[in-house]
A tleap script that builds the chain and sets N, CA, C and O, in Angstrom:
source leaprc.protein.ff14SB
mol = sequence {
  NMET LYS ILE GLN SER ALA ILE GLU ALA LYS
  LEU GLU GLN ARG PHE SER PRO GLN TYR LEU
  GLU VAL VAL ASN GLU SER HIE MET HIE SER
  VAL PRO PRO ASP SER GLU SER HIE PHE LYS
  VAL VAL LEU VAL CYS GLU GLY PHE ASP GLY
  VAL ARG GLN VAL GLN ARG HIE GLN GLN VAL
  TYR LYS VAL LEU SER ASP GLU MET ASP GLY
  GLU VAL HIE ALA LEU ALA LEU HIE THR TYR
  SER PRO GLN GLU TRP GLN LYS THR GLY LEU
  ALA PRO GLU SER PRO GLN CYS LEU GLY GLY
  SER LYS ALA ASP CARG
}
set mol.1.N position { 117.140 -6.886 149.433 }
set mol.1.CA position { 116.603 -7.082 148.441 }
set mol.1.C position { 115.545 -7.928 149.594 }
set mol.1.O position { 114.330 -7.927 149.399 }
set mol.2.N position { 115.967 -8.417 150.422 }
set mol.2.CA position { 115.480 -10.484 150.759 }
set mol.2.C position { 113.437 -10.353 151.615 }
set mol.2.O position { 112.644 -11.232 151.952 }
set mol.3.N position { 113.355 -8.692 151.640 }
set mol.3.CA position { 111.581 -8.494 152.639 }
set mol.3.C position { 110.862 -8.028 151.816 }
set mol.3.O position { 109.646 -7.948 151.987 }
set mol.4.N position { 111.832 -7.387 150.120 }
set mol.4.CA position { 110.910 -6.644 149.650 }
set mol.4.C position { 110.644 -8.204 147.967 }
set mol.4.O position { 109.666 -8.430 147.255 }
set mol.5.N position { 111.463 -8.588 147.993 }
set mol.5.CA position { 111.493 -10.387 147.596 }
set mol.5.C position { 109.892 -11.238 148.310 }
set mol.5.O position { 108.800 -11.505 147.808 }
set mol.6.N position { 110.466 -11.430 149.621 }
set mol.6.CA position { 108.919 -12.118 150.222 }
set mol.6.C position { 107.853 -11.833 150.105 }
set mol.6.O position { 106.932 -12.539 149.694 }
set mol.7.N position { 107.812 -10.137 150.648 }
set mol.7.CA position { 106.706 -9.271 150.152 }
set mol.7.C position { 106.122 -9.637 148.889 }
set mol.7.O position { 105.031 -10.199 148.798 }
set mol.8.N position { 106.991 -9.259 147.727 }
set mol.8.CA position { 106.430 -9.473 145.747 }
set mol.8.C position { 106.028 -11.724 145.981 }
set mol.8.O position { 105.294 -12.338 145.207 }
set mol.9.N position { 106.478 -12.125 146.724 }
set mol.9.CA position { 106.359 -13.791 146.375 }
set mol.9.C position { 104.715 -14.250 147.009 }
set mol.9.O position { 103.799 -14.970 146.611 }
set mol.10.N position { 104.947 -13.463 148.086 }
set mol.10.CA position { 103.432 -13.910 148.894 }
set mol.10.C position { 102.340 -12.946 148.775 }
set mol.10.O position { 101.315 -13.320 149.345 }
set mol.11.N position { 102.246 -11.419 147.994 }
set mol.11.CA position { 101.260 -11.127 147.409 }
set mol.11.C position { 101.384 -11.463 146.569 }
set mol.11.O position { 100.849 -12.091 147.483 }
set mol.12.N position { 101.637 -12.027 145.015 }
set mol.12.CA position { 101.526 -13.075 144.049 }
set mol.12.C position { 100.617 -14.074 144.261 }
set mol.12.O position { 99.520 -14.320 143.759 }
set mol.13.N position { 101.495 -14.771 145.365 }
set mol.13.CA position { 101.307 -16.693 145.440 }
set mol.13.C position { 98.996 -16.011 145.846 }
set mol.13.O position { 98.041 -16.346 145.146 }
set mol.14.N position { 98.952 -15.312 146.822 }
set mol.14.CA position { 97.443 -14.903 147.869 }
set mol.14.C position { 96.907 -14.619 146.478 }
set mol.14.O position { 96.583 -15.644 145.880 }
set mol.15.N position { 96.750 -13.599 145.879 }
set mol.15.CA position { 95.856 -13.213 145.751 }
set mol.15.C position { 96.348 -13.048 143.919 }
set mol.15.O position { 95.435 -12.343 143.487 }
set mol.16.N position { 97.337 -13.358 142.671 }
set mol.16.CA position { 97.676 -13.341 142.051 }
set mol.16.C position { 97.025 -12.214 141.101 }
set mol.16.O position { 96.036 -12.368 140.384 }
set mol.17.N position { 97.872 -10.935 141.268 }
set mol.17.CA position { 97.112 -9.789 141.250 }
set mol.17.C position { 97.093 -9.720 139.019 }
set mol.17.O position { 97.090 -10.737 138.325 }
set mol.18.N position { 97.087 -8.877 138.695 }
set mol.18.CA position { 96.924 -8.631 137.450 }
set mol.18.C position { 98.192 -7.456 137.237 }
set mol.18.O position { 98.949 -7.331 136.274 }
set mol.19.N position { 98.104 -6.475 138.789 }
set mol.19.CA position { 99.245 -5.773 138.590 }
set mol.19.C position { 99.822 -5.633 140.154 }
set mol.19.O position { 99.217 -5.475 141.214 }
set mol.20.N position { 101.390 -5.769 139.821 }
set mol.20.CA position { 101.864 -6.007 141.333 }
set mol.20.C position { 103.194 -4.392 141.441 }
set mol.20.O position { 103.714 -4.337 140.326 }
set mol.21.N position { 103.515 -3.767 141.938 }
set mol.21.CA position { 104.491 -3.420 142.237 }
set mol.21.C position { 105.076 -3.322 143.748 }
set mol.21.O position { 104.374 -3.552 144.733 }
set mol.22.N position { 105.543 -3.196 143.771 }
set mol.22.CA position { 106.668 -3.012 145.456 }
set mol.22.C position { 107.569 -2.341 145.550 }
set mol.22.O position { 108.581 -3.040 145.562 }
set mol.23.N position { 107.823 -1.146 145.641 }
set mol.23.CA position { 108.861 -0.136 146.211 }
set mol.23.C position { 109.509 -0.062 147.731 }
set mol.23.O position { 109.072 0.096 148.870 }
set mol.24.N position { 110.693 -0.248 147.160 }
set mol.24.CA position { 111.067 0.122 148.316 }
set mol.24.C position { 111.068 1.378 148.896 }
set mol.24.O position { 111.404 2.159 148.006 }
set mol.25.N position { 110.843 2.046 150.044 }
set mol.25.CA position { 110.758 3.593 149.804 }
set mol.25.C position { 112.076 4.025 151.207 }
set mol.25.O position { 112.207 5.129 151.736 }
set mol.26.N position { 112.712 3.028 151.442 }
set mol.26.CA position { 113.051 3.335 152.877 }
set mol.26.C position { 114.224 4.316 153.275 }
set mol.26.O position { 114.606 4.689 154.385 }
set mol.27.N position { 114.837 4.721 151.520 }
set mol.27.CA position { 115.692 6.275 151.549 }
set mol.27.C position { 114.830 6.977 151.675 }
set mol.27.O position { 115.148 8.162 151.779 }
set mol.28.N position { 113.611 6.702 151.721 }
set mol.28.CA position { 112.818 8.566 152.105 }
set mol.28.C position { 113.245 8.397 153.698 }
set mol.28.O position { 113.724 9.439 154.145 }
set mol.29.N position { 113.202 7.722 154.288 }
set mol.29.CA position { 113.142 7.944 156.111 }
set mol.29.C position { 114.063 7.936 156.527 }
set mol.29.O position { 114.791 7.368 155.713 }
set mol.30.N position { 115.006 8.424 157.959 }
set mol.30.CA position { 115.491 7.983 158.471 }
set mol.30.C position { 116.342 6.903 159.056 }
set mol.30.O position { 117.058 7.150 160.026 }
set mol.31.N position { 116.309 6.014 158.649 }
set mol.31.CA position { 116.685 4.194 158.148 }
set mol.31.C position { 118.369 4.916 157.966 }
set mol.31.O position { 118.754 6.049 157.678 }
set mol.32.N position { 119.210 3.389 158.356 }
set mol.32.CA position { 120.488 3.440 157.525 }
set mol.32.C position { 120.248 2.962 156.543 }
set mol.32.O position { 119.237 2.437 156.076 }
set mol.33.N position { 121.678 3.230 156.034 }
set mol.33.CA position { 121.190 2.705 154.594 }
set mol.33.C position { 120.940 0.871 153.950 }
set mol.33.O position { 121.217 -0.095 154.662 }
set mol.34.N position { 120.321 0.722 152.358 }
set mol.34.CA position { 119.817 -0.250 152.615 }
set mol.34.C position { 119.052 -1.297 153.488 }
set mol.34.O position { 118.991 -2.485 153.804 }
set mol.35.N position { 118.319 0.386 153.729 }
set mol.35.CA position { 117.096 -0.811 154.934 }
set mol.35.C position { 116.129 -1.475 154.142 }
set mol.35.O position { 116.412 -1.304 152.956 }
set mol.36.N position { 114.780 -2.379 154.336 }
set mol.36.CA position { 114.317 -2.126 154.209 }
set mol.36.C position { 112.854 -2.703 155.585 }
set mol.36.O position { 112.492 -3.709 156.195 }
set mol.37.N position { 112.499 -1.255 155.424 }
set mol.37.CA position { 111.252 -1.108 156.152 }
set mol.37.C position { 110.397 -0.201 155.437 }
set mol.37.O position { 109.255 -0.597 155.672 }
set mol.38.N position { 110.353 0.621 154.826 }
set mol.38.CA position { 108.877 0.678 154.427 }
set mol.38.C position { 109.251 1.210 152.580 }
set mol.38.O position { 109.994 1.803 151.798 }
set mol.39.N position { 107.401 -0.008 152.910 }
set mol.39.CA position { 106.979 -0.184 151.102 }
set mol.39.C position { 105.726 0.681 150.697 }
set mol.39.O position { 104.711 1.150 151.211 }
set mol.40.N position { 106.385 0.625 149.462 }
set mol.40.CA position { 104.601 1.431 148.793 }
set mol.40.C position { 104.359 -0.123 148.244 }
set mol.40.O position { 105.063 -1.086 147.939 }
set mol.41.N position { 103.240 0.139 148.289 }
set mol.41.CA position { 102.380 -1.605 147.304 }
set mol.41.C position { 101.437 -1.010 146.580 }
set mol.41.O position { 100.716 -0.177 147.131 }
set mol.42.N position { 101.255 -1.344 145.124 }
set mol.42.CA position { 100.022 -1.161 144.412 }
set mol.42.C position { 99.884 -2.779 144.029 }
set mol.42.O position { 100.869 -3.498 143.865 }
set mol.43.N position { 98.527 -3.229 143.917 }
set mol.43.CA position { 98.064 -3.704 144.757 }
set mol.43.C position { 96.780 -3.868 143.517 }
set mol.43.O position { 95.860 -3.056 143.612 }
set mol.44.N position { 96.684 -5.360 141.861 }
set mol.44.CA position { 95.533 -4.880 141.989 }
set mol.44.C position { 94.736 -5.554 141.292 }
set mol.44.O position { 95.089 -5.751 140.129 }
set mol.45.N position { 93.581 -6.057 141.690 }
set mol.45.CA position { 93.386 -7.554 142.159 }
set mol.45.C position { 91.844 -8.121 141.611 }
set mol.45.O position { 91.374 -7.011 141.361 }
set mol.46.N position { 90.883 -8.956 141.301 }
set mol.46.CA position { 89.840 -8.737 140.643 }
set mol.46.C position { 88.956 -8.854 141.662 }
set mol.46.O position { 87.824 -8.381 141.570 }
set mol.47.N position { 89.593 -9.805 143.258 }
set mol.47.CA position { 89.585 -10.815 144.547 }
set mol.47.C position { 89.468 -9.117 144.655 }
set mol.47.O position { 89.650 -9.215 145.868 }
set mol.48.N position { 89.341 -7.803 144.478 }
set mol.48.CA position { 88.813 -6.506 145.197 }
set mol.48.C position { 87.304 -5.986 144.647 }
set mol.48.O position { 86.664 -5.020 145.062 }
set mol.49.N position { 86.962 -6.885 143.636 }
set mol.49.CA position { 86.083 -6.080 142.981 }
set mol.49.C position { 85.107 -6.128 144.208 }
set mol.49.O position { 85.200 -7.251 144.703 }
set mol.50.N position { 83.957 -5.140 145.083 }
set mol.50.CA position { 82.769 -4.885 144.990 }
set mol.50.C position { 83.653 -4.767 147.097 }
set mol.50.O position { 83.288 -4.001 147.989 }
set mol.51.N position { 84.279 -5.356 147.132 }
set mol.51.CA position { 85.855 -4.939 148.472 }
set mol.51.C position { 85.847 -3.763 148.790 }
set mol.51.O position { 86.332 -2.881 148.081 }
set mol.52.N position { 85.091 -3.492 150.316 }
set mol.52.CA position { 85.615 -2.337 150.854 }
set mol.52.C position { 87.063 -2.086 151.066 }
set mol.52.O position { 87.672 -2.856 151.809 }
set mol.53.N position { 87.800 -0.914 150.395 }
set mol.53.CA position { 89.599 -0.938 151.102 }
set mol.53.C position { 89.580 -1.262 152.063 }
set mol.53.O position { 89.891 -2.453 152.094 }
set mol.54.N position { 89.238 -0.611 153.634 }
set mol.54.CA position { 89.609 -1.755 154.341 }
set mol.54.C position { 89.866 -2.320 154.815 }
set mol.54.O position { 90.731 -2.300 155.691 }
set mol.55.N position { 88.726 -3.703 154.169 }
set mol.55.CA position { 89.088 -5.048 153.715 }
set mol.55.C position { 89.964 -5.396 153.029 }
set mol.55.O position { 90.404 -6.509 153.315 }
set mol.56.N position { 90.536 -4.772 152.007 }
set mol.56.CA position { 91.244 -5.641 150.722 }
set mol.56.C position { 93.066 -4.749 151.838 }
set mol.56.O position { 94.226 -4.927 151.466 }
set mol.57.N position { 92.593 -3.804 153.255 }
set mol.57.CA position { 94.357 -3.495 153.678 }
set mol.57.C position { 93.996 -4.732 155.110 }
set mol.57.O position { 94.906 -5.296 155.717 }
set mol.58.N position { 92.683 -4.918 155.378 }
set mol.58.CA position { 93.517 -6.704 156.174 }
set mol.58.C position { 93.968 -7.632 155.634 }
set mol.58.O position { 94.981 -8.249 155.965 }
set mol.59.N position { 92.976 -7.922 154.370 }
set mol.59.CA position { 94.099 -8.772 153.614 }
set mol.59.C position { 94.772 -8.759 153.551 }
set mol.59.O position { 95.391 -9.771 153.878 }
set mol.60.N position { 95.556 -7.485 153.002 }
set mol.60.CA position { 96.896 -8.072 153.204 }
set mol.60.C position { 98.000 -7.353 154.221 }
set mol.60.O position { 99.106 -6.861 153.996 }
set mol.61.N position { 97.518 -7.447 154.969 }
set mol.61.CA position { 98.092 -7.360 156.057 }
set mol.61.C position { 98.593 -8.593 157.196 }
set mol.61.O position { 99.444 -8.788 158.064 }
set mol.62.N position { 97.063 -9.468 156.323 }
set mol.62.CA position { 96.956 -10.667 156.902 }
set mol.62.C position { 98.344 -11.589 156.210 }
set mol.62.O position { 99.090 -12.236 156.944 }
set mol.63.N position { 98.506 -11.528 154.895 }
set mol.63.CA position { 99.461 -12.172 154.694 }
set mol.63.C position { 100.648 -11.880 154.336 }
set mol.63.O position { 101.393 -12.546 153.617 }
set mol.64.N position { 100.966 -10.242 155.148 }
set mol.64.CA position { 101.834 -9.256 155.261 }
set mol.64.C position { 102.338 -9.958 157.043 }
set mol.64.O position { 103.531 -9.914 157.341 }
set mol.65.N position { 101.824 -10.254 157.552 }
set mol.65.CA position { 101.808 -10.477 159.060 }
set mol.65.C position { 103.649 -10.629 159.366 }
set mol.65.O position { 104.440 -9.719 159.613 }
set mol.66.N position { 103.896 -12.009 159.248 }
set mol.66.CA position { 105.182 -11.929 159.509 }
set mol.66.C position { 106.200 -10.679 159.425 }
set mol.66.O position { 106.943 -10.396 160.365 }
set mol.67.N position { 106.173 -10.101 158.453 }
set mol.67.CA position { 107.058 -8.880 157.292 }
set mol.67.C position { 106.858 -7.550 158.877 }
set mol.67.O position { 107.580 -6.874 159.610 }
set mol.68.N position { 105.176 -7.890 158.620 }
set mol.68.CA position { 104.961 -6.849 159.846 }
set mol.68.C position { 105.014 -6.280 161.449 }
set mol.68.O position { 104.895 -5.193 162.015 }
set mol.69.N position { 105.342 -8.120 161.939 }
set mol.69.CA position { 105.893 -7.959 163.320 }
set mol.69.C position { 107.386 -7.871 163.350 }
set mol.69.O position { 107.967 -7.774 164.431 }
set mol.70.N position { 108.154 -7.905 162.002 }
set mol.70.CA position { 110.054 -8.078 162.330 }
set mol.70.C position { 109.531 -6.942 161.574 }
set mol.70.O position { 108.464 -6.353 161.745 }
set mol.71.N position { 110.934 -6.612 160.254 }
set mol.71.CA position { 111.664 -5.526 160.486 }
set mol.71.C position { 110.692 -4.194 159.289 }
set mol.71.O position { 111.204 -3.147 158.894 }
set mol.72.N position { 109.218 -4.680 158.943 }
set mol.72.CA position { 108.789 -3.554 158.275 }
set mol.72.C position { 107.725 -2.743 158.936 }
set mol.72.O position { 106.632 -3.142 159.339 }
set mol.73.N position { 108.317 -1.317 158.990 }
set mol.73.CA position { 107.704 -0.536 159.781 }
set mol.73.C position { 106.569 0.280 159.397 }
set mol.73.O position { 105.867 0.969 160.138 }
set mol.74.N position { 106.422 0.011 157.372 }
set mol.74.CA position { 105.511 1.006 157.191 }
set mol.74.C position { 105.176 0.505 155.523 }
set mol.74.O position { 105.947 0.576 154.566 }
set mol.75.N position { 103.847 0.018 155.552 }
set mol.75.CA position { 103.227 -0.246 154.330 }
set mol.75.C position { 102.227 0.862 153.760 }
set mol.75.O position { 101.299 0.949 154.565 }
set mol.76.N position { 102.105 1.457 153.040 }
set mol.76.CA position { 101.552 2.605 151.895 }
set mol.76.C position { 101.263 1.470 151.089 }
set mol.76.O position { 101.930 0.902 150.224 }
set mol.77.N position { 99.945 1.225 151.628 }
set mol.77.CA position { 98.859 -0.041 150.350 }
set mol.77.C position { 97.904 0.995 149.580 }
set mol.77.O position { 97.068 1.773 150.040 }
set mol.78.N position { 98.305 0.749 148.254 }
set mol.78.CA position { 97.156 1.534 146.909 }
set mol.78.C position { 96.651 0.226 146.385 }
set mol.78.O position { 97.585 -0.417 145.905 }
set mol.79.N position { 95.004 -0.660 146.274 }
set mol.79.CA position { 94.366 -1.302 146.806 }
set mol.79.C position { 93.473 -1.319 145.779 }
set mol.79.O position { 92.411 -0.704 145.878 }
set mol.80.N position { 93.949 -2.350 144.170 }
set mol.80.CA position { 92.253 -1.474 143.333 }
set mol.80.C position { 91.931 -2.823 142.611 }
set mol.80.O position { 92.772 -3.711 142.748 }
set mol.81.N position { 90.633 -3.138 141.732 }
set mol.81.CA position { 89.724 -4.295 141.173 }
set mol.81.C position { 90.341 -3.656 139.945 }
set mol.81.O position { 90.961 -2.593 139.922 }
set mol.82.N position { 90.187 -4.128 139.349 }
set mol.82.CA position { 90.988 -4.184 137.539 }
set mol.82.C position { 89.842 -2.996 137.135 }
set mol.82.O position { 90.156 -2.428 136.089 }
set mol.83.N position { 88.611 -2.514 137.725 }
set mol.83.CA position { 87.848 -1.592 136.822 }
set mol.83.C position { 88.235 0.116 137.750 }
set mol.83.O position { 87.997 1.162 137.146 }
set mol.84.N position { 88.663 0.146 138.807 }
set mol.84.CA position { 89.541 0.921 139.171 }
set mol.84.C position { 91.030 1.274 138.724 }
set mol.84.O position { 91.542 2.374 138.934 }
set mol.85.N position { 91.521 0.449 138.226 }
set mol.85.CA position { 92.856 0.727 138.025 }
set mol.85.C position { 92.475 1.393 136.411 }
set mol.85.O position { 92.780 2.553 136.134 }
set mol.86.N position { 92.050 0.839 135.815 }
set mol.86.CA position { 91.426 1.296 134.429 }
set mol.86.C position { 91.242 2.838 134.844 }
set mol.86.O position { 92.109 3.669 134.574 }
set mol.87.N position { 90.102 3.149 135.493 }
set mol.87.CA position { 89.343 4.591 135.072 }
set mol.87.C position { 91.565 5.351 135.557 }
set mol.87.O position { 92.153 6.317 135.070 }
set mol.88.N position { 91.981 4.480 136.466 }
set mol.88.CA position { 93.196 5.964 137.046 }
set mol.88.C position { 94.411 5.598 136.665 }
set mol.88.O position { 95.146 6.509 136.283 }
set mol.89.N position { 95.084 3.844 136.661 }
set mol.89.CA position { 96.072 3.796 136.416 }
set mol.89.C position { 97.696 3.793 136.690 }
set mol.89.O position { 98.776 3.531 136.161 }
set mol.90.N position { 97.002 4.340 138.062 }
set mol.90.CA position { 98.225 5.427 138.230 }
set mol.90.C position { 98.457 5.133 140.569 }
set mol.90.O position { 97.510 5.381 141.316 }
set mol.91.N position { 99.346 4.803 140.915 }
set mol.91.CA position { 99.145 5.239 142.075 }
set mol.91.C position { 99.325 6.609 142.265 }
set mol.91.O position { 99.841 7.352 141.430 }
set mol.92.N position { 98.751 7.070 143.750 }
set mol.92.CA position { 99.571 8.113 144.550 }
set mol.92.C position { 101.286 8.017 144.651 }
set mol.92.O position { 101.888 7.093 145.198 }
set mol.93.N position { 102.010 9.382 143.888 }
set mol.93.CA position { 103.369 10.015 144.749 }
set mol.93.C position { 103.135 9.070 146.647 }
set mol.93.O position { 102.026 8.850 147.135 }
set mol.94.N position { 103.983 8.836 147.077 }
set mol.94.CA position { 104.437 9.294 148.394 }
set mol.94.C position { 104.418 10.276 148.609 }
set mol.94.O position { 104.295 10.994 147.617 }
set mol.95.N position { 104.530 11.089 150.152 }
set mol.95.CA position { 104.771 12.290 150.564 }
set mol.95.C position { 106.267 11.992 150.762 }
set mol.95.O position { 106.680 10.837 150.662 }
set mol.96.N position { 107.193 13.160 151.078 }
set mol.96.CA position { 108.490 12.714 151.420 }
set mol.96.C position { 108.326 13.185 153.802 }
set mol.96.O position { 107.830 13.981 154.600 }
set mol.97.N position { 109.067 12.106 153.724 }
set mol.97.CA position { 109.299 11.306 155.433 }
set mol.97.C position { 109.914 12.644 156.268 }
set mol.97.O position { 111.104 12.957 156.236 }
set mol.98.N position { 108.707 13.482 157.137 }
set mol.98.CA position { 108.099 14.886 157.750 }
set mol.98.C position { 109.476 14.537 159.011 }
set mol.98.O position { 110.137 15.376 159.623 }
set mol.99.N position { 109.571 13.020 159.087 }
set mol.99.CA position { 109.674 13.024 160.834 }
set mol.99.C position { 111.458 12.733 161.411 }
set mol.99.O position { 111.562 11.933 160.481 }
set mol.100.N position { 112.430 12.697 161.876 }
set mol.100.CA position { 113.365 12.082 161.667 }
set mol.100.C position { 114.124 11.367 162.700 }
set mol.100.O position { 113.186 10.931 163.366 }
set mol.101.N position { 114.831 11.091 163.089 }
set mol.101.CA position { 115.322 10.033 163.710 }
set mol.101.C position { 114.784 10.570 165.246 }
set mol.101.O position { 114.640 11.785 165.387 }
set mol.102.N position { 114.416 9.434 166.678 }
set mol.102.CA position { 114.402 9.766 167.906 }
set mol.102.C position { 115.713 9.526 168.058 }
set mol.102.O position { 115.855 8.406 168.549 }
set mol.103.N position { 116.628 10.007 167.882 }
set mol.103.CA position { 118.109 10.239 168.524 }
set mol.103.C position { 118.927 11.511 168.263 }
set mol.103.O position { 120.011 11.904 168.695 }
set mol.104.N position { 117.536 12.294 166.933 }
set mol.104.CA position { 117.664 13.866 166.443 }
set mol.104.C position { 116.654 14.773 167.603 }
set mol.104.O position { 116.493 15.989 167.705 }
set mol.105.N position { 115.833 13.171 168.724 }
set mol.105.CA position { 114.950 14.609 169.471 }
set mol.105.C position { 115.601 14.622 170.890 }
set mol.105.O position { 115.262 15.469 171.717 }
savepdb mol mol.pdb
quit
């Protein structure tokens, strides 16, 4: 939970979100048990109002650059303004991993 906790802390500090959910989805992939390599982030922030999705994602990637340069292999981002979140209130489910280990090839 070390990486997940770091992600949560950095996003809380930078965005002061109205809602934040960080889910470790590593178990859905071909990685060793207890890995922290694949995450889903749901982030609702007033600062995203009027900001395009690609710019929101760039902001998050900038904050999490150390994690992305390290052990984090994948980061599924679902970013919303409060108004957008009020309409949906729910992030999409992540698909099952269809890939395998490189060792399987």
